[in-house]
All heavy atoms as an XYZ file, in Angstrom:
998
protein
N      62.365    127.594    183.922
C      63.806    127.357    184.154
C      64.440    128.717    184.476
O      64.217    129.682    183.819
C      64.448    126.766    182.922
C      65.915    126.559    182.983
S      66.594    125.854    181.459
C      66.628    124.113    181.866
N      65.265    128.698    185.519
C      65.962    129.887    185.977
C      67.456    129.666    185.819
O      67.958    128.557    185.970
C      65.660    130.176    187.445
C      64.211    130.375    187.782
C      63.650    131.715    187.923
N      64.442    132.711    188.523
C      64.328    133.939    188.216
N      63.531    134.386    187.349
N      65.079    134.834    188.884
N      68.150    130.735    185.488
C      69.584    130.667    185.274
C      70.312    130.842    186.658
O      69.942    131.718    187.467
C      70.046    131.812    184.307
N      71.333    130.035    186.827
C      72.158    130.194    188.032
C      73.169    131.405    187.815
O      73.327    131.834    186.650
C      72.923    128.925    188.344
C      71.865    127.847    188.762
C      72.603    126.641    189.416
N      71.645    125.679    189.880
C      71.625    124.429    189.481
N      72.589    123.998    188.631
N      70.750    123.638    189.941
N      73.840    131.746    188.846
C      74.762    132.909    188.822
C      75.759    132.911    187.652
O      75.928    133.922    186.935
C      75.386    133.169    190.180
C      76.254    134.406    190.260
C      75.375    135.668    190.020
C      76.940    134.488    191.599
N      76.541    131.841    187.445
C      77.501    131.862    186.324
C      76.856    132.075    184.969
O      77.415    132.925    184.220
C      78.170    130.495    186.373
C      77.990    130.008    187.794
C      76.593    130.558    188.246
N      75.729    131.516    184.673
C      75.014    131.750    183.434
C      74.525    133.205    183.359
O      74.606    133.861    182.363
C      73.939    130.772    183.216
C      73.116    130.909    181.903
C      74.053    130.818    180.666
C      71.998    129.895    181.782
N      73.947    133.635    184.467
C      73.432    135.045    184.504
C      74.535    136.023    184.210
O      74.427    136.991    183.398
C      72.873    135.351    185.909
C      71.583    134.694    186.238
C      71.226    134.986    187.683
N      70.622    136.270    187.830
C      69.414    136.516    188.145
N      68.625    135.479    188.406
N      68.940    137.703    188.296
N      75.718    135.833    184.825
C      76.827    136.776    184.625
C      77.344    136.686    183.144
O      77.706    137.703    182.581
C      77.983    136.477    185.613
C      77.593    136.793    187.070
C      78.772    136.369    187.990
C      77.278    138.244    187.216
N      77.404    135.452    182.647
C      77.861    135.303    181.222
C      76.893    135.970    180.284
O      77.316    136.716    179.369
C      77.992    133.805    180.881
N      75.585    135.829    180.530
C      74.609    136.482    179.629
C      74.657    137.976    179.780
O      74.543    138.736    178.820
C      73.175    135.938    179.972
C      73.032    134.500    179.544
C      71.679    133.899    179.998
N      70.634    134.578    179.303
C      69.530    135.126    179.960
N      69.453    135.025    181.244
N      68.631    135.697    179.242
N      74.796    138.427    181.031
C      74.893    139.905    181.324
C      76.132    140.483    180.668
O      76.081    141.585    180.116
C      74.872    140.160    182.761
N      77.237    139.771    180.708
C      78.454    140.233    180.121
C      78.339    140.369    178.592
O      78.782    141.332    178.029
C      79.644    139.317    180.465
N      77.709    139.354    177.989
C      77.537    139.389    176.508
C      76.650    140.588    176.139
O      76.997    141.350    175.198
C      76.903    138.063    176.024
N      75.553    140.769    176.840
C      74.639    141.899    176.551
C      75.377    143.239    176.765
O      75.304    144.157    175.976
C      73.430    141.861    177.487
C      72.387    142.913    177.235
C      71.484    142.858    176.230
C      72.451    144.112    177.989
C      70.615    143.882    176.031
C      71.561    145.138    177.818
C      70.630    144.978    176.778
N      76.164    143.301    177.814
C      76.839    144.558    178.141
C      77.902    144.954    177.108
O      77.995    146.049    176.711
C      77.489    144.464    179.543
O      76.521    144.295    180.539
N      78.676    143.919    176.702
C      79.669    144.185    175.716
C      79.070    144.635    174.417
O      79.560    145.612    173.757
C      80.563    142.911    175.479
C      81.413    143.036    174.231
C      81.485    142.612    176.692
N      78.034    143.999    174.006
C      77.335    144.398    172.691
C      76.747    145.764    172.865
O      76.874    146.648    172.007
C      76.252    143.333    172.314
C      75.382    143.842    171.214
C      76.937    142.055    171.928
N      76.062    145.987    174.013
C      75.346    147.262    174.217
C      76.357    148.469    174.279
O      76.155    149.453    173.635
C      74.563    147.140    175.498
S      73.465    148.540    175.732
N      77.337    148.292    175.087
C      78.373    149.371    175.303
C      79.145    149.579    174.007
O      79.350    150.662    173.559
C      79.219    149.134    176.528
C      80.375    150.137    176.565
C      78.467    149.180    177.806
N      79.567    148.467    173.347
C      80.241    148.611    172.051
C      79.447    149.279    171.027
O      79.906    150.191    170.277
N      78.121    148.973    170.929
C      77.272    149.659    169.973
C      77.109    151.105    170.317
O      77.146    151.997    169.472
C      75.827    148.988    170.026
C      74.747    149.668    169.202
C      75.113    149.665    167.688
C      73.380    149.012    169.431
N      76.933    151.423    171.621
C      76.810    152.817    172.050
C      78.065    153.670    171.714
O      77.954    154.746    171.147
N      79.211    153.081    171.983
C      80.483    153.808    171.696
C      80.670    153.917    170.200
O      80.959    155.041    169.655
C      81.657    153.146    172.345
C      82.968    153.733    171.830
C      81.576    153.242    173.860
N      80.402    152.882    169.427
C      80.576    152.914    167.972
C      79.611    153.967    167.372
O      79.963    154.775    166.563
C      80.377    151.511    167.354
C      80.354    151.624    165.865
C      81.504    151.679    165.122
C      79.118    151.579    165.193
C      81.426    151.730    163.758
C      79.040    151.584    163.828
C      80.226    151.691    163.083
N      78.357    153.906    167.797
C      77.380    154.803    167.217
C      77.683    156.209    167.547
O      77.528    157.131    166.760
C      75.940    154.456    167.711
N      78.185    156.460    168.783
C      78.559    157.778    169.208
C      79.708    158.390    168.382
O      79.649    159.443    167.986
C      78.883    157.805    170.672
C      78.933    159.111    171.340
N      77.810    159.817    171.692
C      79.946    159.954    171.644
C      78.164    160.988    172.217
N      79.458    161.065    172.193
N      80.669    157.496    168.228
C      81.850    157.930    167.376
C      81.469    158.114    165.915
O      81.896    159.044    165.249
C      82.971    156.926    167.456
C      83.566    156.775    168.849
C      84.476    157.964    169.219
N      85.619    157.959    168.317
C      86.315    159.023    168.024
N      86.087    160.127    168.546
N      87.346    158.956    167.233
N      80.660    157.193    165.350
C      80.209    157.255    164.002
C      79.431    158.567    163.719
O      79.554    159.174    162.688
C      79.352    156.106    163.610
C      78.815    156.084    162.244
C      79.640    155.702    161.184
C      77.492    156.466    161.929
C      79.186    155.733    159.858
C      77.012    156.462    160.652
C      77.874    156.102    159.622
N      78.692    159.031    164.688
C      77.911    160.249    164.547
C      78.719    161.498    164.728
O      78.231    162.580    164.633
C      76.706    160.243    165.540
N      79.958    161.319    165.027
C      80.831    162.477    165.152
C      81.136    162.909    166.617
O      81.787    163.915    166.823
N      80.633    162.162    167.558
C      80.881    162.469    168.983
C      82.320    162.079    169.314
O      83.009    161.359    168.622
N      82.748    162.599    170.519
C      84.082    162.276    170.989
C      84.074    160.830    171.598
O      83.008    160.341    171.954
C      84.510    163.259    172.037
O      83.602    163.216    173.056
C      84.653    164.657    171.475
N      85.213    160.245    171.716
C      85.392    158.963    172.347
C      85.088    159.119    173.836
O      85.275    160.164    174.432
N      84.671    158.042    174.454
C      84.350    158.101    175.870
C      85.641    158.208    176.717
O      86.649    157.657    176.331
C      83.627    156.821    176.201
C      84.184    155.854    175.134
C      84.411    156.715    173.900
N      85.526    158.886    177.835
C      86.647    158.921    178.748
C      86.658    157.545    179.438
O      85.675    156.853    179.484
C      86.483    160.003    179.830
O      85.316    159.732    180.602
C      86.396    161.405    179.213
N      87.773    157.117    179.981
C      87.836    155.827    180.675
C      86.830    155.753    181.844
O      86.162    154.688    182.059
C      89.264    155.716    181.212
C      90.063    156.612    180.295
C      89.143    157.706    179.898
N      86.605    156.807    182.503
C      85.659    156.875    183.604
C      84.243    156.682    183.115
O      83.490    155.910    183.788
N      83.882    157.390    182.054
C      82.486    157.225    181.443
C      82.252    155.838    180.952
O      81.213    155.259    181.176
C      82.277    158.247    180.394
N      83.306    155.295    180.357
C      83.207    153.890    179.842
C      83.019    152.875    180.979
O      82.173    152.029    180.935
C      84.450    153.541    179.032
C      84.363    152.320    178.191
C      83.209    152.274    177.218
C      85.684    152.143    177.488
N      83.759    153.075    182.081
C      83.687    152.188    183.220
C      82.284    152.307    183.888
O      81.686    151.309    184.214
C      84.800    152.545    184.243
N      81.811    153.529    184.081
C      80.516    153.795    184.654
C      79.364    153.156    183.796
O      78.516    152.432    184.264
C      80.215    155.237    184.953
C      78.789    155.501    185.284
C      81.159    155.814    186.074
N      79.428    153.493    182.523
C      78.444    152.878    181.592
C      78.430    151.403    181.552
O      77.392    150.777    181.643
N      79.585    150.836    181.470
C      79.712    149.365    181.443
C      79.230    148.705    182.750
O      78.541    147.709    182.735
N      79.589    149.345    183.877
C      79.169    148.806    185.190
C      77.679    148.866    185.369
O      77.066    147.903    185.850
C      79.920    149.565    186.309
N      77.084    149.998    184.974
C      75.626    150.167    185.127
C      74.874    149.139    184.227
O      73.940    148.461    184.689
C      75.190    151.566    184.906
C      73.652    151.714    184.783
C      75.717    152.541    185.959
N      75.237    149.070    183.005
C      74.625    148.169    182.038
C      74.823    146.688    182.577
O      73.898    145.911    182.520
C      75.123    148.300    180.637
C      74.583    147.246    179.697
C      74.697    149.689    180.131
N      75.976    146.322    183.023
C      76.220    145.011    183.541
C      75.445    144.665    184.723
O      74.780    143.590    184.835
C      77.776    144.862    183.866
C      78.130    143.536    184.376
S      78.060    142.198    183.091
C      78.585    140.803    184.107
N      75.283    145.636    185.678
C      74.574    145.387    186.858
C      73.075    145.113    186.601
O      72.467    144.223    187.083
C      74.750    146.525    187.873
N      72.499    146.030    185.772
C      71.076    145.897    185.401
C      70.885    144.604    184.633
O      69.904    143.886    184.942
C      70.589    147.140    184.659
C      69.153    146.889    184.061
C      70.629    148.331    185.502
N      71.777    144.307    183.706
C      71.630    143.121    182.926
C      71.706    141.836    183.730
O      70.946    140.866    183.543
C      72.796    143.026    181.859
O      72.736    144.114    181.027
N      72.592    141.839    184.734
C      72.741    140.642    185.614
C      71.473    140.430    186.408
O      71.064    139.260    186.579
C      73.951    140.858    186.545
N      70.850    141.492    186.882
C      69.589    141.362    187.644
C      68.481    140.770    186.722
O      67.749    139.945    187.220
C      69.141    142.700    188.227
C      67.727    142.667    188.730
C      70.090    143.160    189.288
N      68.488    141.133    185.510
C      67.412    140.745    184.583
C      67.705    139.469    183.809
O      66.908    139.006    182.998
C      67.090    141.852    183.612
C      66.579    143.156    184.212
C      66.487    144.274    183.199
C      65.309    142.946    184.975
N      68.864    138.885    184.062
C      69.290    137.765    183.226
C      68.926    136.402    183.822
O      69.377    135.399    183.418
C      70.815    137.781    183.064
N      67.983    136.375    184.756
C      67.607    135.172    185.453
C      66.714    134.212    184.642
O      66.633    133.034    184.991
N      66.098    134.683    183.618
C      65.243    133.786    182.815
C      65.240    134.299    181.370
O      65.778    135.319    181.062
C      63.845    133.745    183.359
C      63.114    135.058    183.384
C      61.709    134.938    184.106
N      61.054    136.189    184.162
C      60.292    136.684    183.175
N      60.087    135.993    182.073
N      59.753    137.875    183.340
N      64.646    133.514    180.495
C      64.597    133.848    179.084
C      63.801    135.103    178.864
O      62.724    135.288    179.447
C      64.003    132.689    178.255
C      64.042    132.839    176.768
C      63.573    131.592    176.079
O      63.143    130.629    176.697
O      63.728    131.610    174.878
N      64.223    135.947    177.939
C      63.596    137.244    177.672
C      63.079    137.190    176.180
O      63.724    136.599    175.321
C      64.497    138.411    177.883
C      65.101    138.569    179.214
C      63.951    138.977    180.212
N      64.507    138.956    181.549
C      63.814    138.988    182.616
N      62.474    139.130    182.514
N      64.295    138.990    183.864
N      62.021    137.839    175.921
C      61.421    137.964    174.580
C      62.270    138.948    173.805
O      62.992    139.761    174.296
C      59.970    138.346    174.637
O      59.909    139.737    175.055
N      62.073    138.927    172.462
C      62.704    139.862    171.613
C      62.293    141.330    171.927
O      63.128    142.187    171.923
C      62.442    139.537    170.086
C      63.220    140.465    169.198
C      63.134    140.058    167.757
N      61.817    140.255    167.232
C      61.387    139.877    166.044
N      62.279    139.227    165.267
N      60.214    140.097    165.638
N      61.032    141.495    172.249
C      60.533    142.836    172.537
C      61.147    143.333    173.874
O      61.623    144.497    173.934
C      59.006    142.808    172.709
N      61.302    142.451    174.804
C      61.948    142.854    176.061
C      63.401    143.219    175.877
O      63.868    144.208    176.358
C      61.810    141.771    177.147
O      60.404    141.503    177.361
C      62.470    142.151    178.437
N      64.097    142.372    175.142
C      65.487    142.597    174.852
C      65.695    143.908    174.154
O      66.576    144.719    174.487
C      66.159    141.422    174.092
C      66.206    140.181    174.981
C      67.504    141.765    173.528
C      66.560    138.927    174.198
N      64.890    144.173    173.099
C      65.010    145.370    172.363
C      64.703    146.620    173.219
O      65.399    147.598    173.094
C      64.074    145.295    171.098
O      64.425    144.149    170.329
C      64.248    146.535    170.220
N      63.643    146.465    174.030
C      63.354    147.594    174.953
C      64.430    147.855    175.931
O      64.826    149.064    176.149
N      65.063    146.821    176.469
C      66.165    147.048    177.405
C      67.378    147.624    176.689
O      68.071    148.527    177.175
C      66.589    145.741    178.049
C      65.538    145.135    179.052
C      65.934    143.671    179.423
C      65.391    145.973    180.307
N      67.573    147.168    175.474
C      68.700    147.722    174.681
C      68.449    149.180    174.307
O      69.367    150.006    174.446
C      68.857    146.911    173.388
C      69.941    147.168    172.450
C      71.321    146.942    173.101
C      69.923    146.374    171.177
N      67.246    149.584    174.011
C      66.964    150.932    173.719
C      67.129    151.830    174.986
O      67.723    152.906    174.849
C      65.472    151.050    173.216
N      66.662    151.333    176.105
C      66.858    152.096    177.343
C      68.351    152.276    177.649
O      68.818    153.341    178.066
C      66.185    151.409    178.478
N      69.109    151.167    177.478
C      70.615    151.259    177.761
C      71.250    152.161    176.756
O      72.169    152.974    177.133
C      71.198    149.834    177.694
N      70.848    152.177    175.492
C      71.398    153.061    174.498
C      71.123    154.539    174.870
O      72.018    155.425    174.698
C      70.909    152.709    173.089
C      71.415    151.451    172.575
C      72.976    151.354    172.526
O      73.600    152.217    171.957
N      73.518    150.391    173.200
N      69.923    154.788    175.328
C      69.583    156.146    175.714
C      70.466    156.607    176.910
O      71.031    157.707    176.939
C      68.095    156.332    176.079
C      67.674    157.639    176.580
C      67.886    158.741    175.497
C      66.177    157.589    176.923
N      70.608    155.747    177.889
C      71.462    156.029    179.020
C      72.852    156.234    178.577
O      73.507    157.278    179.005
C      71.420    154.861    180.026
C      72.559    154.866    180.987
C      72.554    155.761    182.044
C      73.558    153.983    180.935
C      73.633    155.788    182.948
C      74.577    153.954    181.826
C      74.650    154.863    182.872
N      73.449    155.387    177.747
C      74.797    155.560    177.261
C      74.949    156.871    176.415
O      75.959    157.495    176.519
C      75.250    154.324    176.479
C      75.466    153.118    177.373
C      75.624    151.868    176.398
C      76.631    153.215    178.270
N      73.984    157.133    175.622
C      74.010    158.350    174.826
C      74.123    159.604    175.689
O      74.975    160.495    175.461
C      72.789    158.473    173.877
C      72.790    159.701    173.084
N      73.428    159.788    171.860
C      72.145    160.889    173.251
C      73.261    160.957    171.341
N      72.501    161.675    172.170
N      73.317    159.676    176.702
C      73.317    160.775    177.680
C      74.656    160.797    178.406
O      75.201    161.903    178.684
C      72.147    160.705    178.587
C      70.785    160.919    177.944
C      69.675    160.612    178.942
C      70.637    162.311    177.290
N      75.069    159.635    178.840
C      76.359    159.526    179.585
C      77.550    160.037    178.783
O      78.337    160.852    179.242
C      76.583    158.150    180.101
C      77.833    157.921    180.870
C      77.824    158.621    182.240
C      78.155    156.442    181.051
N      77.646    159.525    177.548
C      78.751    159.927    176.667
C      78.697    161.392    176.310
O      79.738    161.988    176.151
C      78.791    159.010    175.469
C      79.039    157.541    175.696
C      78.969    156.806    174.380
C      80.394    157.332    176.346
N      77.495    161.903    176.191
C      77.388    163.335    175.800
C      77.741    164.271    176.935
O      78.117    165.390    176.760
N      77.639    163.802    178.169
C      77.890    164.618    179.353
C      79.199    164.301    180.057
O      79.503    164.836    181.099
C      76.751    164.527    180.304
C      75.460    165.040    179.802
C      74.343    164.976    180.852
N      73.003    165.238    180.502
C      72.462    165.857    179.452
N      73.188    166.284    178.553
N      71.198    165.999    179.344
N      79.947    163.340    179.471
C      81.218    162.908    180.089
C      82.185    164.082    180.260
O      82.257    164.947    179.410
C      81.878    161.822    179.243
N      82.947    164.048    181.324
C      83.958    165.070    181.571
C      85.294    164.635    180.974
O      85.525    163.481    180.834
C      84.117    165.278    183.111
N      86.053    165.586    180.611
C      87.413    165.350    180.155
C      88.274    164.870    181.315
O      87.932    165.127    182.439
C      88.008    166.655    179.544
C      87.305    167.188    178.314
C      87.876    168.564    177.923
C      87.346    166.221    177.213
N      89.390    164.134    181.033
C      90.224    163.517    182.105
C      90.703    164.572    183.096
O      90.875    164.267    184.276
C      91.373    162.950    181.347
C      90.822    162.662    179.992
C      89.814    163.733    179.700
N      90.913    165.901    182.676
C      91.421    166.860    183.662
C      90.295    167.515    184.479
O      90.581    168.446    185.222
C      92.321    167.877    182.968
C      91.500    168.642    181.910
O      90.271    168.463    181.807
O      92.128    169.466    181.197
N      89.079    167.012    184.371
C      87.975    167.571    185.122
C      87.226    168.721    184.507
O      86.242    169.165    185.015
N      87.668    169.193    183.323
C      86.976    170.258    182.638
C      85.725    169.684    181.973
O      85.708    168.546    181.533
C      87.875    170.881    181.609
C      89.137    171.585    182.136
C      90.018    171.987    180.962
C      88.800    172.748    182.995
N      84.710    170.500    181.849
C      83.484    169.954    181.186
C      83.746    169.675    179.702
O      84.613    170.334    179.100
C      82.478    171.099    181.347
C      83.215    172.289    181.765
C      84.569    171.827    182.315
N      83.019    168.745    179.211
C      83.212    168.333    177.843
C      82.728    169.486    176.926
O      81.838    170.259    177.315
C      82.409    167.088    177.565
N      83.251    169.613    175.730
C      82.821    170.620    174.792
C      81.355    170.331    174.446
O      80.823    169.316    174.701
C      83.729    170.459    173.629
C      84.389    169.181    173.720
C      84.351    168.777    175.186
N      80.733    171.351    173.779
C      79.393    171.203    173.361
C      79.191    169.859    172.681
O      79.917    169.479    171.759
C      79.018    172.383    172.394
C      77.599    172.345    171.890
C      76.568    172.515    173.025
O      76.799    173.140    174.025
N      75.399    171.964    172.835
N      78.139    169.193    173.096
C      77.829    167.801    172.554
C      77.170    167.951    171.222
O      76.038    168.394    171.079
C      76.898    167.119    173.504
C      76.579    165.699    173.134
N      77.574    164.737    173.088
C      75.401    165.124    172.772
C      77.007    163.588    172.678
N      75.729    163.820    172.512
N      77.946    167.665    170.110
C      77.377    167.769    168.786
C      77.664    166.500    168.012
O      78.565    165.742    168.361
C      78.049    168.930    168.001
O      79.424    168.765    167.950
C      77.669    170.290    168.709
N      76.956    166.295    166.971
C      77.141    165.159    166.101
C      77.075    165.634    164.664
O      76.400    166.609    164.347
C      75.995    164.114    166.335
C      75.949    163.594    167.673
N      75.153    164.094    168.642
C      76.592    162.489    168.190
C      75.313    163.361    169.740
N      76.193    162.400    169.519
N      77.644    164.827    163.737
C      77.529    165.148    162.331
C      76.014    164.995    161.951
O      75.566    165.712    161.070
C      78.355    164.176    161.480
C      79.833    164.516    161.492
C      80.539    163.702    160.405
N      80.256    162.256    160.583
C      81.138    161.425    161.105
N      82.282    161.826    161.574
N      80.804    160.134    161.140
N      75.424    164.028    162.520
C      73.972    163.788    162.105
C      73.062    164.860    162.638
O      71.945    165.030    162.151
C      73.540    162.441    162.645
C      74.238    161.190    161.969
C      73.719    159.931    162.648
C      74.005    161.180    160.477
N      73.443    165.518    163.722
C      72.524    166.525    164.296
C      71.404    165.747    165.071
O      71.254    164.553    164.933
N      70.675    166.530    165.854
C      69.531    165.899    166.541
C      68.326    166.125    165.716
O      67.567    167.050    165.798
C      69.349    166.618    167.963
C      68.222    165.885    168.711
C      70.608    166.495    168.771
N      68.097    165.149    164.856
C      66.999    165.246    163.936
C      66.482    163.809    163.663
O      66.870    162.838    164.368
C      67.354    165.965    162.603
C      68.500    165.277    161.920
O      68.952    164.176    162.348
O      68.968    165.837    160.891
N      65.584    163.719    162.659
C      65.041    162.406    162.308
C      66.097    161.401    161.903
O      65.976    160.256    162.141
C      64.028    162.619    161.198
N      67.208    161.925    161.293
C      68.270    161.001    160.830
C      68.863    160.299    162.070
O      69.176    159.086    161.977
N      69.214    161.043    163.099
C      69.846    160.461    164.246
C      68.854    159.449    164.955
O      69.234    158.366    165.330
C      70.278    161.452    165.257
C      70.930    160.841    166.455
S      71.429    161.998    167.728
C      72.838    162.701    166.927
N      67.614    159.859    165.094
C      66.596    159.006    165.695
C      66.499    157.721    164.912
O      66.369    156.638    165.429
C      65.289    159.734    165.846
C      64.170    158.755    166.344
C      65.437    160.906    166.859
N      66.400    157.871    163.567
C      66.277    156.667    162.698
C      67.469    155.752    162.856
O      67.357    154.520    162.898
C      66.053    157.128    161.260
N      68.708    156.348    162.874
C      69.891    155.577    162.986
C      69.887    154.807    164.324
O      70.221    153.586    164.373
C      71.084    156.466    162.894
N      69.545    155.495    165.423
C      69.421    154.789    166.706
C      68.424    153.682    166.655
O      68.653    152.557    167.195
C      69.019    155.778    167.795
C      70.201    156.530    168.427
N      71.059    155.953    169.319
C      70.649    157.809    168.283
C      71.941    156.801    169.700
N      71.729    157.975    169.061
N      67.298    153.939    166.052
C      66.227    152.960    166.024
C      66.576    151.690    165.239
O      66.384    150.577    165.639
C      64.939    153.590    165.474
C      63.719    152.709    165.376
C      63.297    152.219    166.782
C      62.581    153.452    164.734
N      67.198    151.938    164.056
C      67.605    150.791    163.174
C      68.680    149.979    163.898
O      68.611    148.715    163.986
C      68.055    151.304    161.832
C      68.793    150.205    161.029
C      66.926    151.875    161.089
N      69.640    150.640    164.488
C      70.761    149.946    165.178
C      70.196    149.139    166.347
O      70.606    148.007    166.590
C      71.835    150.893    165.633
N      69.272    149.686    167.121
C      68.659    149.024    168.236
C      67.815    147.816    167.792
O      67.903    146.762    168.352
C      67.829    150.010    169.058
O      68.691    151.054    169.577
C      67.204    149.316    170.228
N      67.025    148.042    166.761
C      66.207    146.893    166.280
C      67.012    145.743    165.744
O      66.732    144.593    165.965
C      65.239    147.458    165.185
C      64.104    148.311    165.690
C      63.321    148.879    164.523
C      63.178    147.584    166.670
N      68.043    146.023    164.948
C      68.867    145.023    164.361
C      69.649    144.285    165.481
O      69.717    143.029    165.544
C      69.923    145.570    163.311
C      70.905    144.584    162.932
C      69.073    146.024    162.091
N      70.228    145.043    166.440
C      71.020    144.440    167.474
C      70.074    143.697    168.412
O      70.420    142.572    168.901
C      71.771    145.516    168.275
O      72.571    146.276    167.361
C      72.664    144.920    169.325
N      68.884    144.185    168.695
C      67.946    143.458    169.515
C      67.504    142.128    168.889
O      67.385    141.111    169.591
N      67.261    142.172    167.593
C      66.975    140.851    166.862
C      68.113    139.845    167.007
O      67.913    138.734    167.291
C      66.622    141.191    165.412
C      66.516    139.955    164.554
C      65.371    139.205    164.409
C      67.519    139.338    163.767
N      65.629    138.110    163.609
C      66.934    138.214    163.194
C      68.858    139.595    163.522
C      67.697    137.343    162.359
C      69.586    138.752    162.726
C      68.972    137.648    162.097
N      69.313    140.382    166.841
C      70.508    139.524    166.873
C      70.668    138.928    168.245
O      70.925    137.716    168.429
C      71.735    140.331    166.477
C      73.024    139.621    166.501
C      73.357    138.555    165.727
C      74.120    139.848    167.312
N      74.663    138.146    165.998
C      75.136    138.914    166.991
C      74.391    140.815    168.306
C      76.357    138.935    167.642
C      75.607    140.745    168.963
C      76.548    139.874    168.597
N      70.541    139.766    169.344
C      70.656    139.248    170.649
C      69.510    138.291    171.010
O      69.800    137.271    171.743
C      70.658    140.421    171.666
C      71.976    141.229    171.754
C      71.743    142.516    172.535
C      73.077    140.485    172.336
N      68.350    138.575    170.506
C      67.190    137.711    170.772
C      67.420    136.289    170.141
O      67.039    135.306    170.723
C      65.889    138.267    170.270
N      68.071    136.259    168.971
C      68.384    134.992    168.342
C      69.348    134.151    169.229
O      69.211    132.937    169.393
C      68.993    135.182    166.956
C      68.062    135.908    165.942
C      67.016    134.998    165.420
N      67.692    133.936    164.740
C      67.118    132.929    164.098
N      65.812    132.879    164.115
N      67.783    131.971    163.514
N      70.302    134.825    169.822
C      71.281    134.170    170.739
C      70.592    133.758    171.950
O      70.874    132.613    172.489
N      69.653    134.536    172.430
C      68.872    134.146    173.627
C      68.051    132.909    173.367
O      68.071    131.974    174.266
C      67.972    135.374    174.003
C      67.025    135.095    175.165
C      67.710    135.459    176.492
O      68.937    135.574    176.532
O      66.939    135.546    177.498
N      67.411    132.827    172.294
C      66.634    131.651    171.897
C      67.501    130.399    171.764
O      67.168    129.356    172.203
C      65.939    131.905    170.602
O      65.065    133.017    170.749
C      65.106    130.690    170.137
N      68.660    130.577    171.151
C      69.626    129.504    171.035
C      70.128    128.934    172.380
O      70.171    127.734    172.647
C      70.756    129.869    170.143
N      70.522    129.879    173.270
C      70.984    129.467    174.601
C      69.947    128.672    175.347
O      70.196    127.612    175.944
C      71.482    130.642    175.380
C      71.676    130.366    176.830
C      72.792    131.234    174.803
N      68.691    129.254    175.451
C      67.648    128.585    176.233
C      67.214    127.290    175.556
O      66.856    126.367    176.276
C      66.533    129.549    176.462
C      66.916    130.600    177.454
C      67.395    131.879    177.229
C      66.978    130.407    178.897
N      67.690    132.433    178.436
C      67.472    131.555    179.474
C      66.659    129.330    179.751
C      67.640    131.724    180.865
C      66.871    129.490    181.119
C      67.291    130.730    181.655
N      67.258    127.186    174.258
C      66.852    125.970    173.585
C      67.890    124.861    173.928
O      67.499    123.739    174.257
C      66.876    126.165    172.079
O      66.666    124.951    171.459
N      69.141    125.231    173.958
C      70.162    124.307    174.368
C      69.995    123.875    175.826
O      70.143    122.680    176.167
C      71.578    124.889    174.169
C      72.813    124.028    174.569
C      72.859    122.804    173.686
C      74.072    124.862    174.438
N      69.750    124.792    176.709
C      69.556    124.492    178.135
C      68.364    123.586    178.294
O      68.449    122.656    179.178
C      69.368    125.798    178.921
C      70.642    126.674    179.066
C      70.311    127.884    179.833
C      71.773    125.857    179.767
N      67.276    123.785    177.614
C      66.146    122.908    177.686
C      66.434    121.467    177.212
O      65.937    120.500    177.802
C      64.923    123.487    176.985
C      64.219    124.544    177.707
C      62.921    124.990    177.065
N      63.105    125.767    175.836
C      63.328    127.086    175.753
N      63.404    127.752    176.917
N      63.465    127.629    174.653
N      67.268    121.358    176.172
C      67.637    120.035    175.682
C      68.504    119.360    176.670
O      68.385    118.117    176.816
C      68.362    120.187    174.369
C      67.453    120.448    173.227
C      68.129    120.437    171.901
N      67.287    120.949    170.861
C      67.608    121.888    170.004
N      68.897    122.310    169.940
N      66.800    122.292    169.117
N      69.404    120.033    177.353
C      70.287    119.449    178.322
C      69.473    119.070    179.568
O      69.898    118.129    180.253
C      71.424    120.382    178.638
C      72.440    120.636    177.548
C      73.427    121.679    178.023
C      73.164    119.332    177.194
N      68.453    119.816    179.888
C      67.605    119.552    181.019
C      68.384    119.447    182.335
O      69.261    120.219    182.642
N      68.036    118.443    183.089
C      68.695    118.312    184.451
C      70.147    118.024    184.423
O      70.837    118.137    185.460
C      67.812    117.173    185.121
C      67.086    116.506    184.036
C      67.002    117.427    182.855
N      70.676    117.569    183.264
C      72.084    117.279    183.236
C      72.928    118.506    183.321
O      74.146    118.442    183.629
C      72.416    116.518    181.900
C      71.781    115.214    181.790
C      72.194    114.553    180.477
N      71.874    115.392    179.293
C      70.952    115.058    178.463
N      70.261    114.032    178.568
N      70.795    115.875    177.364
N      72.300    119.691    183.053
C      73.045    120.974    182.995
C      73.008    121.578    184.415
O      71.957    121.671    185.011
C      72.406    121.915    181.988
S      73.224    123.487    181.914
N      74.193    122.013    184.866
C      74.308    122.743    186.122
C      74.217    124.238    185.939
O      74.707    124.984    186.754
C      75.596    122.346    186.807
N      73.600    124.654    184.878
C      73.449    126.146    184.599
C      72.344    126.694    185.286
O      71.988    127.759    185.247
C      73.357    126.326    183.068
S      74.715    125.619    182.148
């Protein structure tokens, strides 16, 4: 079963909102600065575009977690290198957690928990679509 465009976009939007929200929250929690509107727009657009391309069929928990980890790495780098609104470079990218095992563990735990949660939603959506079968225009 393949997803049509409206379902693909809905699934990609849900993944993007969770992924970007997690990235921004984790970045702020670790002591980083908030994202500039431009960085947030770029990050959201890139994650949405990649998600929409990959949202055509059901994904496994491992695939979802891997995609989430890759997106978190991309967002971490993007938020760390974001420019200030007036075009000046961002100050030195630092966190309260520092770049150590604690930060890596925090990223890993957040990614695993969120990946599990998104995979449960994925399973529920596709289970419902299979039950609806041909009656569904999704």
